[in-house]
SERO-4910 file (N, C-alpha, C, O; in steps of 0.05 Angstrom, whole numbers):
BEGIN
 pado doro    nc1    nc2    nc3   cac1   cac2   cac3    cc1    cc2    cc3    oc1    oc2    oc3
  Unk    A     17    -24      0      0      0      0     18     25      0     33     29     19
  Unk    A     17     41    -21     34     64    -22     19     89    -32     19     95    -55
  Unk    A      6    102    -13     -8    126    -20     12    147    -30     34    149    -20
  Unk    A      4    162    -50     21    182    -61     12    210    -52    -11    217    -56
  Unk    A     30    225    -39     23    251    -28     36    273    -43     50    269    -63
  Unk    A     31    297    -34     42    323    -43     26    334    -67     32    327    -90
  Unk    A      6    350    -62     -8    364    -83    -25    386    -72    -36    383    -50
  Unk    A    -26    408    -86    -43    430    -79    -68    431    -97    -87    445    -91
  Unk    A    -68    415   -118    -91    414   -136   -113    399   -122   -108    382   -105
  Unk    A   -138    404   -130   -160    387   -120   -154    358   -127   -153    351   -151
  Unk    A   -151    341   -107   -143    313   -111   -167    297   -120   -189    304   -114
  Unk    A   -161    275   -135   -183    258   -143   -198    249   -118   -186    240    -98
  Unk    A   -224    251   -118   -240    242    -95   -239    262    -72   -250    256    -51
  Unk    A   -227    286    -76   -224    305    -54   -240    330    -58   -232    351    -48
  Unk    A   -263    328    -71   -281    350    -72   -293    355    -45   -289    339    -27
  Unk    A   -306    377    -41   -319    383    -15   -337    360     -7   -337    353     17
  Unk    A   -352    350    -26   -371    328    -19   -355    303    -10   -363    291     10
  Unk    A   -334    296    -25   -319    273    -18   -304    276      9   -302    257     24
  Unk    A   -294    300     14   -279    305     38   -297    302     63   -288    294     84
  Unk    A   -322    309     60   -340    308     82   -353    281     86   -368    276    105
  Unk    A   -348    263     67   -361    237     67   -351    220     91   -367    204    102
  Unk    A   -326    223     99   -315    207    121   -323    220    148   -321    244    151
  Unk    A   -333    204    166   -341    215    192   -316    219    210   -316    236    228
  Unk    A   -296    203    206   -271    203    222   -277    199    252   -261    206    269
  Unk    A   -300    187    257   -306    177    283   -303    146    282   -315    132    298
  Unk    A   -287    137    263   -284    109    258   -270     94    281   -262    106    301
  Unk    A   -268     69    277   -256     51    298   -226     49    293   -217     35    274
  Unk    A   -211     63    309   -182     63    305   -169     36    309   -150     29    296
  Unk    A   -180     20    328   -170     -7    333   -174    -24    309   -156    -40    301
  Unk    A   -197    -22    296   -202    -38    272   -184    -27    249   -175    -43    233
  Unk    A   -181     -1    248   -163     10    228   -134      0    232   -121     -5    212
  Unk    A   -126     -4    256    -99    -15    262    -98    -44    251    -78    -51    239
  Unk    A   -119    -59    256   -119    -87    246   -117    -88    215   -102   -103    204
  Unk    A   -132    -70    202   -131    -69    173   -104    -60    164    -93    -71    144
  Unk    A    -92    -41    177    -66    -30    170    -45    -51    172    -28    -54    154
  Unk    A    -45    -67    193    -25    -88    196    -28   -110    175     -8   -122    167
  Unk    A    -53   -115    167    -58   -136    148    -52   -128    119    -43   -144    103
  Unk    A    -56   -102    113    -55    -94     85    -34    -73     79    -26    -70     56
  Unk    A    -26    -58     99    -10    -33     93     18    -33    105     36    -19     95
  Unk    A     22    -48    127     47    -46    142     72    -53    127     93    -42    132
  Unk    A     70    -71    108     93    -80     93    106    -58     77    130    -58     72
  Unk    A     90    -38     69    100    -15     54    103     10     72    123     24     71
  Unk    A     82     15     88     81     40    103     90     38    132     89     57    147
  Unk    A     99     14    140    109     10    167     86      4    186     63     11    181
  Unk    A     91     -9    209     70    -17    227     55      6    239     32      3    247
  Unk    A     68     29    242     54     52    254     50     75    234     43     97    241
  Unk    A     55     69    208     51     89    187     74    108    183     72    128    169
  Unk    A     97    101    195    121    119    192    139    110    169    162    120    167
  Unk    A    130     91    153    144     84    129    167     64    133    185     69    148
  Unk    A    165     42    118    186     22    118    209     29    100    230     17    101
  Unk    A    204     48     81    224     56     62    223     86     58    202     97     58
  Unk    A    246     99     54    246    128     49    233    136     23    227    159     19
  Unk    A    228    117      6    215    122    -20    184    120    -18    171    126    -38
  Unk    A    174    111      5    145    107      8    135    127     30    148    130     50
  Unk    A    113    141     25    105    162     44     96    152     71     85    130     74
  Unk    A    101    168     91     91    163    118     61    172    118     54    192    107
  Unk    A     45    155    130     16    161    133      9    170    161    -12    182    165
  Unk    A     27    165    180     21    173    208     18    203    210     33    218    198
  Unk    A     -2    211    224     -7    240    229    -18    255    205    -20    279    207
  Unk    A    -26    241    184    -37    254    161    -66    263    166    -79    251    183
  Unk    A    -75    283    152   -103    292    155   -122    269    148   -119    257    127
  Unk    A   -141    263    165   -159    240    159   -176    245    134   -181    226    119
  Unk    A   -184    270    129   -200    275    105   -183    270     80   -194    260     60
  Unk    A   -157    276     80   -140    271     57   -137    241     53   -139    231     30
  Unk    A   -131    226     74   -128    197     72   -154    184     62   -153    167     44
  Unk    A   -176    193     73   -202    182     64   -207    187     34   -215    169     19
  Unk    A   -202    212     26   -206    219     -2   -189    203    -21   -198    194    -42
  Unk    A   -163    199    -14   -145    185    -31   -153    155    -33   -152    144    -55
  Unk    A   -160    143    -11   -168    115    -11   -194    111    -27   -197     92    -42
  Unk    A   -212    130    -24   -237    128    -40   -231    131    -70   -243    117    -87
  Unk    A   -212    149    -77   -205    153   -105   -192    128   -116   -197    121   -140
  Unk    A   -175    114   -101   -163     89   -110   -185     68   -113   -184     53   -133
  Unk    A   -204     68    -95   -225     47    -96   -243     51   -120   -251     32   -133
  Unk    A   -250     76   -126   -268     81   -148   -254     81   -176   -268     80   -196
  Unk    A   -228     83   -176   -213     84   -201   -208    112   -211   -196    115   -232
  Unk    A   -217    132   -195   -210    160   -203   -180    164   -203   -169    180   -218
  Unk    A   -167    150   -185   -138    150   -183   -128    122   -187   -137    103   -174
  Unk    A   -108    118   -204   -100     91   -211    -71     86   -204    -53    102   -210
  Unk    A    -67     64   -190    -40     54   -183    -44     25   -176    -61     18   -159
  Unk    A    -30      7   -190    -36    -21   -189    -39    -32   -161    -59    -45   -155
  Unk    A    -20    -27   -144    -20    -39   -117    -42    -26   -100    -59    -40    -88
  Unk    A    -43      0   -100    -63     14    -83    -92      9    -93   -110      6    -77
  Unk    A    -95      8   -119   -122      3   -129   -132    -25   -121   -155    -28   -114
  Unk    A   -114    -44   -122   -122    -72   -114   -128    -74    -84   -146    -88    -76
  Unk    A   -113    -59    -68   -118    -60    -39   -143    -45    -31   -158    -54    -14
  Unk    A   -148    -22    -44   -171     -6    -37   -197    -18    -48   -219    -13    -36
  Unk    A   -196    -33    -70   -221    -42    -83   -241    -56    -64   -264    -50    -66
  Unk    A   -232    -74    -47   -252    -88    -30   -259    -74     -5   -276    -83     10
  Unk    A   -247    -51      1   -252    -37     26   -280    -24     26   -288    -12      6
  Unk    A   -294    -26     48   -319    -12     51   -314     17     60   -292     24     68
  Unk    A   -335     33     58   -333     61     68   -324     61     97   -307     77    105
  Unk    A   -336     44    113   -329     43    142   -300     35    146   -287     46    164
  Unk    A   -290     16    130   -262      8    133   -243     30    125   -222     34    138
  Unk    A   -250     44    104   -233     67     96   -233     88    118   -213    101    124
  Unk    A   -256     93    130   -259    111    153   -241    102    176   -228    119    189
  Unk    A   -242     76    181   -226     65    204   -196     69    198   -181     76    216
  Unk    A   -187     64    174   -159     68    167   -151     97    169   -129    103    180
  Unk    A   -168    115    160   -162    144    162   -160    152    191   -142    167    198
  Unk    A   -178    142    207   -178    148    236   -152    138    249   -139    152    264
  Unk    A   -145    113    242   -121    101    255    -96    117    247    -81    125    265
  Unk    A    -91    120    221    -66    133    213    -64    162    222    -43    171    230
  Unk    A    -87    176    222    -86    204    230    -80    207    260    -71    228    269
  Unk    A    -86    186    276    -82    188    305    -54    179    313    -46    182    336
  Unk    A    -39    167    294    -11    159    300      8    182    298      4    201    282
  Unk    A     29    182    314     48    204    314     69    200    292     81    179    289
  Unk    A     72    221    276     93    220    255    120    227    267    122    247    281
  Unk    A    140    210    261    166    215    272    183    229    251    188    217    229
  Unk    A    192    253    256    209    268    236    236    254    232    245    240    250
  Unk    A    248    259    210    275    248    205    296    268    213    290    291    218
  Unk    A    320    258    216    343    276    222    351    289    195    355    275    175
  Unk    A    354    316    195    362    328    169    389    319    160    407    315    176
  Unk    A    392    316    134    417    308    122    438    330    125    462    324    127
  Unk    A    429    355    124    448    377    124    433    401    136    414    411    124
  Unk    A    442    411    159    428    433    173    427    458    156    407    472    156
  Unk    A    449    463    142    449    487    124    429    484    102    416    504     94
  Unk    A    428    460     90    409    456     69    380    459     79    363    470     65
  Unk    A    375    448    103    348    450    114    341    480    119    318    487    115
  Unk    A    360    496    128    354    524    133    347    538    107    330    555    106
  Unk    A    361    531     85    355    542     59    327    533     51    312    549     39
  Unk    A    320    508     57    294    498     50    272    513     65    250    517     54
  Unk    A    276    520     90    257    535    105    251    562     92    228    570     90
  Unk    A    272    575     83    268    601     70    252    598     44    234    614     39
  Unk    A    258    577     28    242    573      4    213    566     10    195    576     -3
  Unk    A    209    549     30    183    540     37    164    563     45    140    563     38
  Unk    A    175    583     59    159    605     68    161    630     50    151    651     57
  Unk    A    175    627     27    178    650      9    151    659     -2    134    642     -9
  Unk    A    148    685     -4    123    695    -15    128    704    -44    110    716    -57
  Unk    A    152    699    -55    158    708    -82    143    691   -102    141    666   -100
  Unk    A    132    704   -122    118    689   -144    139    673   -159    162    682   -162
  Unk    A    132    649   -170    106    637   -168    101    619   -144     82    604   -143
  Unk    A    119    622   -124    116    605   -100     91    611    -84     75    593    -79
  Unk    A     89    636    -76     67    644    -58     66    629    -32     46    627    -18
  Unk    A     89    616    -25     91    602      0     79    575     -1     55    572     -3
  Unk    A     96    554      0     85    527      1     67    524     25     47    508     24
  Unk    A     73    539     46     58    537     71     29    545     67     12    536     83
  Unk    A     23    561     47     -5    570     44    -24    547     38    -48    549     43
  Unk    A    -13    525     27    -29    500     23    -23    479     43    -41    466     54
  Unk    A      3    475     49     11    451     63     17    455     93     20    435    107
  Unk    A     17    479    103     24    483    131      0    475    149    -23    475    140
  Unk    A      7    470    174    -14    466    194    -13    489    214     -2    510    208
  Unk    A    -25    486    237    -27    508    256     -2    512    273     -3    528    291
  Unk    A     19    497    267     43    499    284     55    527    282     64    538    302
  Unk    A     56    539    258     68    564    254     49    583    241     38    578    219
  Unk    A     44    606    254     27    627    242     -2    622    242    -17    633    225
  Unk    A    -12    604    259    -41    600    261    -51    582    238    -36    566    227
  Unk    A    -76    587    230    -88    570    210    -80    579    182    -94    594    169
  Unk    A    -56    570    174    -45    579    148    -53    561    125    -50    569    102
  Unk    A    -62    537    131    -68    518    110    -93    524     94   -107    544    100
  Unk    A    -98    508     74   -122    512     58   -147    512     75   -166    526     69
  Unk    A   -147    495     96   -170    493    113   -175    520    127   -199    527    131
  Unk    A   -154    534    135   -157    560    148   -166    582    130   -180    600    139
  Unk    A   -159    580    105   -166    602     86   -192    597     71   -205    617     64
  Unk    A   -199    572     66   -221    567     48   -242    549     59   -260    540     45
  Unk    A   -240    543     85   -260    525     97   -247    498    102   -229    489     88
  Unk    A   -256    484    123   -243    460    133   -242    438    113   -224    422    112
  Unk    A   -262    436     95   -263    414     76   -240    416     56   -232    396     44
  Unk    A   -230    440     51   -209    443     31   -183    430     39   -166    426     22
  Unk    A   -179    424     65   -154    412     73   -150    385     60   -127    375     59
  Unk    A   -171    373     49   -168    347     36   -151    349     11   -140    329      2
  Unk    A   -149    373      0   -134    376    -25   -104    377    -22    -89    374    -41
  Unk    A    -95    382      3    -66    386      7    -57    370     32    -66    377     54
  Unk    A    -39    351     29    -30    336     52    -11    351     69      2    370     60
  Unk    A    -10    344     95     11    354    113     37    340    105     38    316    101
  Unk    A     58    356    104     84    346     95    105    345    117    127    334    112
  Unk    A     99    357    140    119    356    161    128    328    168    111    310    172
  Unk    A    154    324    170    164    298    179    163    277    157    170    253    163
  Unk    A    155    284    133    154    264    111    183    257    102    201    274    104
  Unk    A    187    234     91    214    226     82    224    245     61    209    252     42
  Unk    A    249    255     64    260    273     45    262    261     17    257    274     -3
  Unk    A    270    236     16    273    222    -10    247    221    -25    246    225    -49
  Unk    A    225    215    -10    199    214    -23    190    242    -32    180    244    -55
  Unk    A    193    262    -15    185    289    -23    201    298    -47    190    310    -66
  Unk    A    227    293    -47    243    302    -70    234    288    -96    233    301   -117
  Unk    A    229    262    -94    220    247   -118    194    259   -129    191    261   -153
  Unk    A    175    266   -111    150    277   -120    154    305   -132    142    311   -153
  Unk    A    171    322   -120    176    348   -131    189    346   -159    182    361   -177
  Unk    A    208    327   -161    221    322   -187    200    313   -208    201    322   -231
  Unk    A    182    296   -200    161    286   -218    142    308   -227    134    310   -250
  Unk    A    135    326   -208    118    348   -215    133    367   -234    122    376   -254
  Unk    A    159    372   -228    174    391   -245    177    380   -274    177    396   -292
  Unk    A    180    354   -277    184    343   -303    158    338   -318    158    333   -342
  Unk    A    136    339   -304    110    333   -316    103    304   -314     81    296   -324
  Unk    A    120    287   -303    114    259   -300     89    255   -283     73    237   -287
  Unk    A     86    272   -263     62    272   -246     47    298   -252     55    319   -243
  Unk    A     25    297   -267     11    321   -276     -2    335   -253    -15    323   -235
  Unk    A      1    361   -252    -12    378   -232     -9    407   -241     14    416   -245
  Unk    A    -31    421   -244    -29    449   -253    -13    466   -233      5    481   -241
  Unk    A    -21    465   -208     -8    481   -187     20    471   -181     40    486   -182
  Unk    A     22    446   -173     48    435   -165     68    434   -188     92    437   -183
  Unk    A     59    429   -212     77    429   -235     90    456   -238    114    458   -243
  Unk    A     74    477   -236     85    505   -239    105    511   -217    126    523   -222
  Unk    A     97    504   -192    114    511   -169    140    495   -170    162    507   -167
  Unk    A    138    469   -174    162    452   -174    181    460   -197    206    460   -193
  Unk    A    170    466   -220    187    473   -243    201    500   -238    222    505   -250
  Unk    A    190    517   -221    202    543   -215    226    540   -197    242    559   -194
  Unk    A    229    518   -183    250    513   -164    274    500   -178    271    483   -195
  Unk    A    298    508   -169    322    495   -179    323    467   -166    309    462   -146
  Unk    A    339    450   -177    343    423   -165    352    425   -136    343    410   -119
  Unk    A    370    444   -131    380    448   -104    358    458    -85    358    449    -62
  Unk    A    340    475    -94    319    485    -77    299    463    -71    288    462    -49
  Unk    A    293    446    -91    275    424    -86    287    405    -65    272    395    -47
  Unk    A    312    400    -67    325    383    -47    325    396    -19    321    382      1
  Unk    A    329    422    -19    330    437      7    302    436     20    300    432     44
  Unk    A    281    441      5    254    440     16    248    412     27    237    410     49
  Unk    A    255    392     12    250    364     21    265    359     47    254    346     65
  Unk    A    290    368     49    306    363     73    294    378     97    293    367    119
  Unk    A    285    403     92    273    418    114    248    405    124    245    401    149
  Unk    A    230    398    106    204    386    114    208    360    129    193    353    147
  Unk    A    227    344    120    231    317    132    238    318    162    232    300    177
  Unk    A    250    341    170    258    343    198    240    360    215    244    364    239
  Unk    A    218    370    202    200    389    216    177    374    230    165    356    218
  Unk    A    172    381    254    150    368    269    123    382    262    103    374    273
***
């Protein structure tokens, strides 16, 4: 099971209607059982990732997780492994998985280079066009209050942009490179990633990977 993260575009299955479909009052214990049976081999037993190339799901927004799993199940989003895993899941089971992973603590990584991470922080919060600040979509309430899409456009909008704090640097860098090259289509992220130098993309990934 390898959910793919990092996007500011409206994600498949992440419309306001889809984002509100999950109650997120699901059964975390049952979600844990499902996770260990279907997801742990890729995403780790607690959602902190068994490989730096696979995203951490621990601590992710439940509405984002719900929307992505629903999109894999319906075929709106296609990926061989994830589509096969999500296909038999019921709405309640997807709710349980979202509840479980969102309640787990994400463990940040140690930065590869403190200087590079400091550079990445500057880029991440830059207000220069075309950046407009990565934080305007992806930040949570840790810095500067409700800066995320949920704070600016209503709580349901948070489903369109995952939280990136503590995510694996290698995974984040790979996604930014894919957006920049067009391998992963996205109107917003393609423009932003392409505007960054290779060094800035690496710096942002390093900064975010160590951020709580």
